[in-house]
Steps between C-alpha positions, in 0.01 A plus 500: 500500500331645804116506479301791638341434840124476499277709725406310810151571638349357811154351444212631705418315816199276495193666653371391838163521672381854552207400720513253784409140426225526763356808335154476335654669195619263225853619420613433141852629562627375163249703303279209388236716335350209306439310824343812649255513208425134555415567865275788401268272302377325814437813712235770479709782650879509456752758618838515325784666689787566256817585688874542473699343787732802534222765491448680830132570423446132423660401830288755689178384326571133566375517859188690392416239236547218753267678742229530233553140389459373857154659506377417150690186398182290525334715231789640293803329351819697572787439258840676520716493186868594481507717189871587521683168445625504142425130439136522607209537260366798693815702425483399132129579455439789739674836488425696816643845566461475878453244775292368663202462265167355612254353249160353585282268291130436543438174313600582141490878548828676554758604573380771738810686617511638852686832524405607851705512820689185588316470828316187612170675571492672160599184311238295684236763430580492128500118490160494668370749243617268223344201676161673532490786248123528543305581816159334513225732620175341609343760730439872519740547792783340304415726208525809720833381638628453147381841378627690806860393439735771377621281214304502171257213471373301201192284551356235272155343533467133402218253562632164619177304455514376141852362492806489726662772290256751350591670170764767539614393846837359388564816299431715805720274714787535252460879492565507876825313443590741220458794740745340744742444214487863385488662845692308766367730772156345447316831518193365314286256695278255308182355646219268389138545603306176515167631624252671268360736764847611607589568137193721463646729769755618244265475199634171365215300348645273234741220577848579374476876565812673635490806727784741588442677830626856543458703818490855363426473128219304343541123511519319167363181344712315247382594146446164334364665187820703449779271623536127460450301817857379548725479806750749358228754415336476843836549674594790272160664551526470878855638517424794269180605679594425861491775759807544719421702813816383677804344339753274668864581431743212539849595377701188420822638650693551177531795269159605373290806419197380696491782756614763250227412249230508767615822666519678165124455463437761771500544878499164675392390845725212604359293785721242672312233696601158636319258271449126524350363176375184673305682772124469475424857609690825451336774712759766414477422129120519517527839669733628228267357234210700641706818485601429140143423402370823651784697344418373150119495534438812295134424428437321831359204311271249659754225444763691692254578776402135538864397503577747774206385705604138462849589615349612826514871445158572634622801697678663211420868450443435133182302576389664821204717422459627853702786643558554875298769675799722560581485131142581405499803730821626353363435153189704577713780642736536208288332228780270398405234248530132583807458279667842480813569304766584758870576512747546783698825485767655720524874554838661420737541794590839640821569689312594813326162513764279344419223745128480423294398201139551406366185336164549332248272334353685200175374343295603198126506578183583312162622621167566327244750620465632852502159667818311415443181305749227433635496149686184402802587292630200302864608515722782620530791263861617511402845375275541804782377724736757352243775547443388858873511571524854359211611717646322801836675478319834471325412827825403669487769764175354630680186620826659605575433865822421682347213700136399480336250733191464281417412145380805314263462206391758250290511183573732207311531174626392162611752241285347229177360643273633776401141582858382559713578800811368672546378854837513677561354846847571640698400803844593627768231503790560738817416313700442817266244653364360172155443640154652482372699797172342599202706606188393682307817432416412141336204337825418323679215677855444386697186583756528776788352304833645403592520137772260394808584301560183299633318805789743553484610864789742475341704225308794640509741207208363302282794406186302414387185680376198312129544446450123485583491872174669581164327492272798474609859464152636440216260584278591208784463260583155632305339221690697242838441658468124528267415212711430193225345289580579137796720591710358216264667251481832684867587508785520252733332751358151458687231689585152377480250787763227534554225756831343598564214736708642784628153586684494168557861398548692827830633367301720260301639792821583686629688195177701499534594868369208705657438836733202521425437866127451461358155573170550314592520134223731383586808302345737243658769285397716203762541228464767231780479244378798302523733799805313637346468846365227719295500818509247781212398722602535862596156632373587846150463357343164427450420134119490483241617251428838661871584517547418131191701410633810675842445346351485149266792569778729620711417196214564257388844618617811320741617770627180655596527869727196478864552582751385242713217633875544473735205518747530785834331572525444877857376483802730502791396283748775587652490849842655444559719808136624477615818329251454215129465577310228313156636405193283440145578399390534863788722605514715185261764632661526842861492381460739210211737566456510876870517571651833609815431299618537145464162329705357214322195358647241261273281288666164430431134420669176594575417137650844427878458495575872464281571806713265710818678387371823663479354850846617612430853370179528702671359809770770478234765435297393805813517719587854377152651542382592851247236610290762686420682175532239224372150434641278228250229405424254225200289386474183295227574245470136395381401849303813589220704344507877508241768421491568129649850530820350643540214254794480260585300190877548523751348742676627693301816574596747772248743653566769758221615735603830663384583851179713516451449124444125479244540223769669284722197452799538266638229272872452460591587139542193284780652292719544810722220624407358840800568722556648843584863396202526264264361761627742763459798264152381407393462864650825624351694211146380567509459877325740735824561699684625194212718387471662843861628503567861386618526144832681430619673178667180388175317568309759298748467215463124503122539516512736199713256304264223597199705392665580167569132454134430573395765249723360228374152580141623474575670168640177365196316624274761333689455174454122528132551563468725195671234290265240636203726428617537139534124474153461647360743242657296222362183650161672525508587130599147412222368716251731329616372161465143618154575636390653168637195320314280744179693435543450126560133556192488717297668223628243250414221738150640539458505123628144477261407776203645309615319184528173687156553651353550152677190375373313801142607422544394135638165607215460743245565221685257272499245780124537537456453124718189504296367789179552303650329194616217719151455642348499148748242368444290807125499432559402136726218606232372734247496216746324268564241768127428519479448121804273505333295769189462282715391205673244721165358607384480133823327399448239770147429367636462146755248619224294656292513178804406290544189713135404439543554128799271493297230674215544250735489202657181632159335544401615152808350347424171674148497362618580148749215518230257613281624212767426242544152640123443472497609134778263417313213663185588304680501172632151571147364557293506184175329594321723733159453640243763529528491875864566466428778247245647729746476791768647289277783392402559854862493609596734223230746587604479865860564410404794288304642785794456732730654241272799470487535878879484528539750221264742670682460832834545330383818330350629822826441689701663223274803513539525877876470469504767232301729723 
């Protein structure tokens, strides 16, 4: 008989070296995990690189690991383990979901997994943090350097005079390793103070005390009386109470919700900077840290002030108590407070001056008495701002000029208080030239710079320039416009600050609007998911502290002058005979609104298959329509942003913009099929050429039929609305019933709550009674224990006396036996002399006396024992 053929499988090839034989990395390409553990016993710091030979990320990270090993191989043992070969112990014992995986061990502590970027500088930085998790601080300057860092800092004070390792030091050392294990970014820095006088600078007196430094909020000392002094508790306490002014975002490149979760927290300022973790100094990062510290310093704490001064911000407006003479004069003239509450407003445009704008700086001021005195207001009152805006718009005619070469200022009283008034200083901005007109006749000196337009040179229709481009619009208000101290607590548009390394994540900056041709990879953008907008800092400006301050300030004010950034697609994907115009964000305004033609616009997307099937129809339509009067265009909404009034959620969407009535755009009906005859009828019906022709009787008849159709359609819509209203009434009644039921349930819950509170009070009283009973019984037990101790002592004495009695009884028995023997000897001897009689009598009397003495002693001992 013929046997069934067996399945033939080819065995896997034997693994080969993944790293070079000359590499400082020990390559265990057969997965010898037991040998790797054996090697780890002889080294203080060990790095395990688990890889799969076929993995592209493992191959890319191989060179980075070799670079780090070449620098640290004399201090760290680098071991690579093939965790993919099915015969190796690593594959049998480890179950990784991704490759490569990096684990670090510090002596017996570990593993500490590294999850950061697979870049040599980042890996080396993390390895060095594991090698020296504690920074030793021995002087006041080092302490200031440690506290001025943007990362949270934990300091421990230990005296190294009694022993090489003072009590609690190893626990603190292990807590630093725990922080690296829980947070691979290493955002918490641990330091050890070895000098008593340096420790007193931060109020650490006792050895073993732990201090958590916070820039804005109050710093904390580890509560030894509440939490046990363990490494896990110290690490948990530091991570829960740390203060994050700036957070680093490092997406790992795969699918994740990292950016989504952070952006959902509120408006975010994303700052892209080129960052080298191994560099000793980071001037740009220090500048950003100062801005973040000022932004979050709501109470202007002394700690924050000292940190800013140590960072070199001695000229910061937040700490400059002096004001220039020109500012003081202006302050005396208009009685503006040192820190007024100001907002930038723009007057409405009129047709006659459509190319000019009046930009005004509106401030709320207070005075007392005849001579103005400065009144320090802790924060801006939004009710006062609203009242000031109402008053300002009533005074609009005062500042209305076609072109003004000077800055006009005016004061007007408040509606509510005779001691409050508002100051408005306005200046005309020419829309065509996008620049301020300088004047030498006034004390106001404006910078001679042109306003930028997000780096787009061909865009000349911006109505409002970027206010961050100016340095000083009104000199006295310069302090207010650039000082952002505590601004996060004075506005409901608080920003979360994030940092990204532009060397690794520049693709995110390009998606937000950064230029691809720039050589300096510095970029900043504000993203607000709730409002579905984002703003971009002009890349023509250098990314410095003052620029970021103005950017944050202009976003935070009530009427933000920032221009929403719209994503544009510079490439054109449709070239077929150039009969259809491809519209982008930049050309939308010119092609649609400024054009003297009727425009038919198609909204499409690259992934929309039905949109692509309409291409031949629009080509035929563009060839039939006269090009002098009609424009057929389309726009890819997935690659371009449009103003919200022109957005659509349905594809394809067709809009028609008739000539001379561009604001009255008409949408192609969705229930009509998209074909050439229907499109022609739609265009001719709504075009200006068709409407300008004289209407005949047939036209009037058709118009009447059309109007009747509209009327019947409206009647049907009204009937639908009435039905919906009836349904809404029913839903309203049901909701009322549910609300009444909910109120009853709430009443029942309140009653149950009161009952539970009474029961709780009863239980509390019963608990107090039980505690009292417990204390009483405890006292009785203590007394009983004392009595039992006395009885034990008495029993021990009785045992001793019993032993003595036994000895006495034994001696007595011996004497009685000797007496009997004597009597027997006497009876055997008949002749006795008087001397012997006398001796015998004497002996007998002596024995009697001894017997009496023994009897008395025996009775005395028996009485004592009885007692």
